[in-house]
Each structure stands twice: as structure tokens, then as C-alpha cells.
C-alpha positions as CSV (number, residue, x, y, z in Angstrom):
1,X,0.0,0.0,0.0
2,X,1.3,3.4,-0.9
3,X,1.7,5.8,2.0
4,X,0.7,9.4,1.1
5,X,1.5,12.4,3.3
6,X,-0.4,15.5,2.5
7,X,0.8,18.8,4.0
8,X,0.8,22.5,3.5
9,X,-2.7,23.3,4.8
10,X,-3.3,26.3,7.0
11,X,-5.0,29.7,7.2
12,X,-5.0,31.9,4.1
13,X,-6.7,35.2,3.4
14,X,-9.3,35.6,0.8
15,X,-7.5,36.1,-2.5
16,X,-4.3,34.6,-1.1
17,X,-2.3,31.6,-2.1
18,X,-1.3,28.3,-0.6
19,X,0.6,25.3,-1.9
20,X,-0.2,21.8,-0.8
21,X,2.2,18.9,-1.0
22,X,1.6,15.2,-1.2
23,X,4.6,13.1,-0.6
24,X,4.8,9.4,-1.7
25,X,8.3,8.4,-0.5
26,X,7.7,4.7,-1.3
27,X,6.2,5.2,-4.7
28,X,7.9,3.0,-7.3
29,X,5.3,3.2,-10.1
30,X,5.7,4.9,-13.4
31,X,2.1,4.7,-14.6
32,X,-0.3,6.3,-12.2
33,X,-2.7,9.1,-11.6
34,X,-2.5,11.3,-8.6
35,X,-5.3,13.6,-7.6
36,X,-6.5,16.1,-5.1
37,X,-9.9,16.1,-3.4
38,X,-11.5,18.3,-0.8
39,X,-14.3,18.1,1.6
40,X,-16.0,21.2,3.0
41,X,-17.8,21.0,6.3
42,X,-21.1,19.3,5.9
43,X,-20.4,18.4,2.3
44,X,-19.3,15.4,0.4
45,X,-15.7,14.9,-0.9
46,X,-15.2,16.2,-4.3
47,X,-12.5,16.0,-6.9
48,X,-10.4,19.1,-7.4
49,X,-7.6,18.2,-9.8
50,X,-5.7,15.2,-11.2
51,X,-2.5,14.6,-13.2
52,X,-1.6,11.5,-15.2
53,X,2.0,10.5,-14.9
54,X,2.4,9.1,-18.4
55,X,2.0,12.4,-20.2
56,X,1.3,15.0,-17.6
57,X,-2.2,15.5,-18.7
58,X,-4.2,17.4,-16.1
59,X,-7.8,17.9,-15.2
60,X,-9.3,20.6,-13.1
61,X,-12.8,21.0,-11.7
62,X,-14.6,24.0,-13.1
63,X,-14.6,25.6,-9.7
64,X,-10.8,25.8,-9.6
65,X,-9.8,26.1,-13.3
66,X,-7.5,29.0,-13.9
67,X,-6.7,29.4,-10.2
68,X,-5.2,26.0,-9.1
69,X,-2.2,24.2,-10.7
70,X,-1.4,20.6,-10.1
71,X,2.1,19.2,-10.7
72,X,4.2,16.2,-9.9
73,X,8.0,16.1,-9.2
74,X,9.2,12.7,-10.1
75,X,12.6,13.0,-8.3
76,X,10.9,14.0,-5.1
77,X,7.9,11.7,-5.6
78,X,5.7,14.6,-4.5
79,X,2.6,16.1,-6.0
80,X,1.7,19.7,-5.5
81,X,-1.4,21.8,-5.7
82,X,-0.7,25.5,-6.0
83,X,-3.8,27.4,-5.1
84,X,-4.1,31.1,-6.0
85,X,-6.9,33.6,-5.8
86,X,-8.5,31.6,-3.1
87,X,-12.2,31.9,-2.3
88,X,-14.2,31.1,0.8
89,X,-15.5,28.0,-1.0
90,X,-12.0,26.6,-1.3
91,X,-11.9,25.9,2.5
92,X,-12.0,22.4,3.6
93,X,-9.9,19.3,4.2
94,X,-7.8,18.4,1.2
95,X,-6.8,14.9,0.4
96,X,-4.5,13.4,-2.1
97,X,-5.0,10.0,-3.6
98,X,-3.5,7.7,-6.2
99,X,-4.7,5.2,-8.8
100,X,-2.7,2.5,-10.4
101,X,-2.3,2.2,-13.3
102,X,-3.2,5.7,-14.5
103,X,-4.0,5.3,-18.2
104,X,-7.5,6.7,-18.1
105,X,-8.3,10.3,-18.8
106,X,-7.5,12.4,-15.6
107,X,-11.2,13.4,-15.3
108,X,-12.0,9.7,-14.8
109,X,-10.0,9.7,-11.5
110,X,-12.2,12.5,-10.0
111,X,-14.6,9.7,-9.1
112,X,-13.8,8.8,-5.6
113,X,-14.1,5.0,-6.2
114,X,-11.4,5.1,-8.8
115,X,-8.7,6.0,-6.3
116,X,-7.0,3.2,-4.4
117,X,-4.8,4.9,-1.9
118,X,-5.7,7.9,0.2
119,X,-3.5,10.1,2.4
120,X,-4.7,11.9,5.5
121,X,-6.1,15.3,4.9
122,X,-4.7,18.7,5.4
123,X,-7.0,21.5,6.5
124,X,-7.3,24.7,4.5
125,X,-9.1,27.7,6.1
126,X,-9.9,30.8,4.1
127,X,-10.4,34.0,6.1
128,X,-12.3,37.0,4.9
């Protein structure tokens, strides 16, 4: 089982930026998808963004398109989610997850049941 370690959450002002990290130190796979999900208080978990390792194709939920950027550093085995122009609705617990293999379209992996390994969440709070 892949151990994922999400970090970088915290308090950010409205319109501010934050970068989340998801480390997978024991990751040995070349073909995978890694995604970010979030869960706001009282709401269900939703897909935010995903990247496919084979070609770097990315998917973003409409709500974050143009503001968030997902990336993966192969050498560090770490995924990142750069969040800019943050809104109040971006607040919640953010989770990273992986799927093996990752040959489907990145949007496919925004379905929770497609992800096999989940890290513990990191809390993001947006202050107005």
C-alpha cells in the first residue's frame, strides 16, 4: 500500500495563495494518476484536480480552473497543488490519492471510487 503524506494546509486570506504537497516516498510506479480532493464542512468529498503520470495531462474541476495548478515532481515523488486567488468555498480538508495504473483520462479519476490509496487530509481555512 502506498503511503501518502499531505501537508501545507493552513490559514490563508481571501484572494491569497497556498501550496499543498503530497509526498509518496515509497512510490515506485511509473504509470499512475494522482489527484487532489477536498471536503468542505457538511459536504461530500469532491475531486479538485488530477494529473496523469504518463504524459502529464491534467484535469481541473470548473470551480478551480485558472486558479489552481497541479504538478508532480518525479525526483521528489511529490505532488503539489498550487492554489491562487483563493475563495471562501475553497476551504475544507484536502486529500491526495493515487490510482494504479493511470491510463484513463484524468477526469475519470475524479470519481472517488477510482482512487485506491488515500492520504490523511490537510485542513485549509480561508479567512475573509
